[in-house]
C-alpha positions as CSV (number, residue, x, y, z in Angstrom):
1,M,32.3,94.4,22.7
2,T,32.4,93.7,26.5
3,K,31.1,96.4,28.9
4,L,33.9,95.9,31.4
5,S,37.7,96.0,30.9
6,S,40.8,94.4,32.3
7,D,42.7,97.6,31.6
8,Q,40.7,100.1,33.6
9,P,37.6,100.2,35.9
10,L,34.2,101.3,34.6
11,I,33.6,104.4,36.7
12,H,30.1,105.8,36.4
13,P,29.4,109.6,36.5
14,G,29.9,111.4,39.8
15,V,32.2,108.8,41.4
16,Q,34.7,110.3,43.9
17,L,37.8,108.1,43.9
18,E,40.5,109.1,46.3
19,N,43.7,107.3,47.4
20,S,42.1,104.1,46.1
21,S,42.9,101.4,43.4
22,C,41.0,99.0,41.3
23,G,41.9,95.7,39.7
24,A,40.6,94.2,36.4
25,W,36.9,94.1,35.5
26,V,35.9,96.4,38.3
27,E,32.8,98.7,38.2
28,L,32.0,101.6,40.5
29,G,28.4,102.8,40.6
30,E,27.1,106.3,40.0
31,Q,27.7,108.9,42.7
32,S,29.7,106.5,44.9
33,V,32.4,107.7,47.2
34,I,35.5,105.5,47.4
35,L,38.2,106.6,49.9
36,N,41.5,104.9,50.9
37,S,40.3,101.6,49.6
38,R,41.1,98.7,47.2
39,F,38.8,96.9,44.8
40,D,40.2,93.6,43.7
41,D,39.4,92.0,40.3
42,Y,35.8,91.6,39.3
43,A,34.4,93.4,42.4
44,Y,31.7,96.1,41.9
45,C,29.5,98.4,43.8
46,G,26.1,99.9,42.9
47,R,25.0,103.5,43.0
48,L,25.5,105.8,46.0
49,C,27.8,103.6,48.0
50,D,30.2,105.1,50.6
51,I,33.3,103.0,51.0
52,A,36.3,104.0,53.2
53,N,39.4,102.3,54.5
54,S,38.4,99.0,53.0
55,H,39.7,96.0,51.0
56,I,37.0,94.7,48.6
57,G,37.8,91.1,47.6
58,K,37.5,89.5,44.2
59,F,34.0,89.1,42.8
60,A,32.4,91.0,45.7
61,N,28.8,92.1,44.9
62,I,27.9,95.3,46.7
63,A,24.4,96.7,46.1
64,S,23.4,100.3,46.0
65,M,23.6,102.6,49.0
66,C,25.9,100.5,51.1
67,R,28.2,102.1,53.7
68,I,31.4,100.2,54.3
69,G,34.0,101.2,56.9
70,P,32.1,104.3,58.1
71,T,34.4,106.8,59.8
72,D,34.1,107.5,63.5
73,H,34.2,110.5,65.9
74,P,36.3,110.9,69.0
75,M,33.9,109.6,71.6
76,D,36.4,109.8,74.5
77,H,37.0,113.6,74.2
78,A,35.0,116.5,75.5
79,S,33.4,116.9,72.0
80,L,32.4,114.6,69.2
81,H,32.5,117.4,66.6
82,H,34.9,117.4,63.7
83,F,36.3,120.8,64.6
84,L,38.7,118.7,66.8
85,Y,40.3,117.1,63.7
86,R,39.2,119.3,60.8
87,S,40.4,122.4,62.6
88,S,41.6,124.2,59.4
89,Y,38.0,124.4,58.3
90,Y,37.3,126.7,61.3
91,W,40.4,128.7,62.1
92,E,43.1,130.3,60.0
93,G,46.4,128.8,60.8
94,E,45.2,125.8,62.6
95,A,46.3,122.4,61.3
96,D,44.1,119.3,61.0
97,D,44.8,116.4,63.4
98,A,47.0,114.1,61.4
99,E,47.2,111.5,64.1
100,F,43.4,111.2,64.3
101,F,43.2,110.7,60.5
102,A,46.0,108.1,60.6
103,R,44.1,106.1,63.3
104,R,40.9,106.3,61.4
105,S,42.4,105.1,58.1
106,S,44.2,102.2,59.9
107,R,40.9,100.7,60.9
108,R,40.4,98.4,57.9
109,T,37.2,96.7,56.8
110,V,37.6,93.6,54.7
111,I,34.9,92.3,52.3
112,G,35.8,88.8,51.3
113,V,35.8,87.0,48.0
114,D,32.4,86.4,46.2
115,T,30.4,88.1,48.9
116,W,27.0,89.7,48.4
117,L,26.0,92.8,50.3
118,G,22.3,93.7,49.9
119,H,20.9,97.2,49.4
120,G,21.7,99.6,52.3
121,V,24.1,97.4,54.2
122,I,26.4,99.0,56.7
123,V,29.7,97.3,57.7
124,K,31.6,98.8,60.6
125,P,35.4,99.4,60.7
126,D,37.7,96.5,61.7
127,V,35.1,93.9,60.5
128,T,35.9,91.1,58.1
129,I,33.2,89.4,56.0
130,G,34.3,85.9,55.0
131,T,34.3,84.4,51.5
132,G,30.9,83.7,50.0
133,A,28.9,85.3,52.8
134,V,25.6,87.0,52.2
135,I,24.5,90.1,54.1
136,A,20.7,90.9,53.9
137,S,19.5,94.3,52.8
138,G,19.5,96.9,55.6
139,A,21.7,94.9,58.0
140,I,24.4,96.5,60.1
141,V,27.4,94.3,60.5
142,T,29.4,94.9,63.7
143,K,31.3,91.6,64.0
144,D,33.3,89.3,61.8
145,V,31.3,87.0,59.5
146,P,32.4,83.4,58.8
147,P,32.7,82.2,55.2
148,Y,29.4,81.2,53.5
149,M,27.2,82.5,56.3
150,I,23.9,84.4,55.7
151,M,23.5,87.4,58.0
152,A,20.5,89.7,58.6
153,G,19.3,92.3,61.1
154,V,20.4,95.2,63.3
155,P,22.9,94.3,64.5
156,A,23.4,91.5,62.0
157,V,23.1,87.9,63.3
158,P,23.6,84.5,61.5
159,I,20.5,83.2,59.8
160,R,21.9,80.1,58.3
161,A,24.9,78.7,56.4
162,R,24.8,78.7,52.6
163,F,26.5,75.4,52.4
164,T,27.3,72.4,54.7
165,P,30.7,72.6,56.3
166,N,32.0,69.9,53.9
167,V,30.8,71.8,50.8
168,A,32.2,75.1,52.2
169,E,35.6,73.6,52.9
170,R,35.8,72.1,49.4
171,M,34.7,75.4,47.8
172,L,37.4,77.2,49.7
173,A,40.0,74.6,48.6
174,L,38.9,74.8,45.0
175,A,39.2,78.6,45.1
176,W,37.7,79.1,41.6
177,W,38.1,82.8,42.1
178,E,41.8,82.4,41.4
179,W,41.1,81.0,37.9
180,D,42.1,83.2,35.0
181,H,39.6,85.0,32.8
182,T,39.8,82.4,30.0
183,R,39.2,79.5,32.4
184,L,36.2,81.3,34.0
185,Q,34.7,81.7,30.5
186,A,35.3,78.0,29.7
187,A,33.3,77.1,32.9
188,L,30.6,79.6,32.4
189,T,27.9,77.1,31.4
190,D,28.7,75.1,34.5
191,F,28.6,78.2,36.8
192,R,25.2,78.9,35.4
193,Q,23.7,75.4,35.5
194,L,25.3,73.4,38.2
195,K,24.5,73.6,41.9
196,A,27.5,74.0,44.2
197,E,27.8,70.3,45.0
198,A,27.7,69.3,41.3
199,F,30.2,72.0,40.4
200,L,32.6,70.7,43.0
201,E,32.2,67.1,41.8
202,K,33.1,68.2,38.3
203,Y,36.0,70.5,39.1
204,S,37.5,69.1,42.3
205,G,36.5,65.5,42.3
């Protein structure tokens, strides 16, 4: 029997899932907090992740303790403190600042298809990580990342491309991540054994 399911996500103990949705074959690690986000098919996160206002693409690989789309504070006001927008926590009869929360939730972070985020990565709001990119453990990503780029550091900077431009373009054109579950299984041996170039030769010519 398979561990994961096309019918419902595998949600480990202690996960907080709020205003969020999950596709098929999704796994959410223990004690993770997922707010106002979408996990597409086959995406997963490890333990203790904090993910807000984000779109997690197909086959995204998110290691433990990552922070994606961290929320912000009102830096242009007299105070940074959340009494400004969580006012009901402090005073009877005061409403929370709905406009502030709407602005915060509109700042979407996008984690692309078949990406790999190492342990403890932080990805800021309004950032898009391109297809196939790799983010090294502990990196803080503050700007968009091109497809198939390896990034590291604080703030994250490019280290090298995973593939040559030609191979990257052909992989994007092949878009194997759009294959159905049966076709993925049929190609499993080739996914395991063939390097990217050989895989492309077999499946895209």
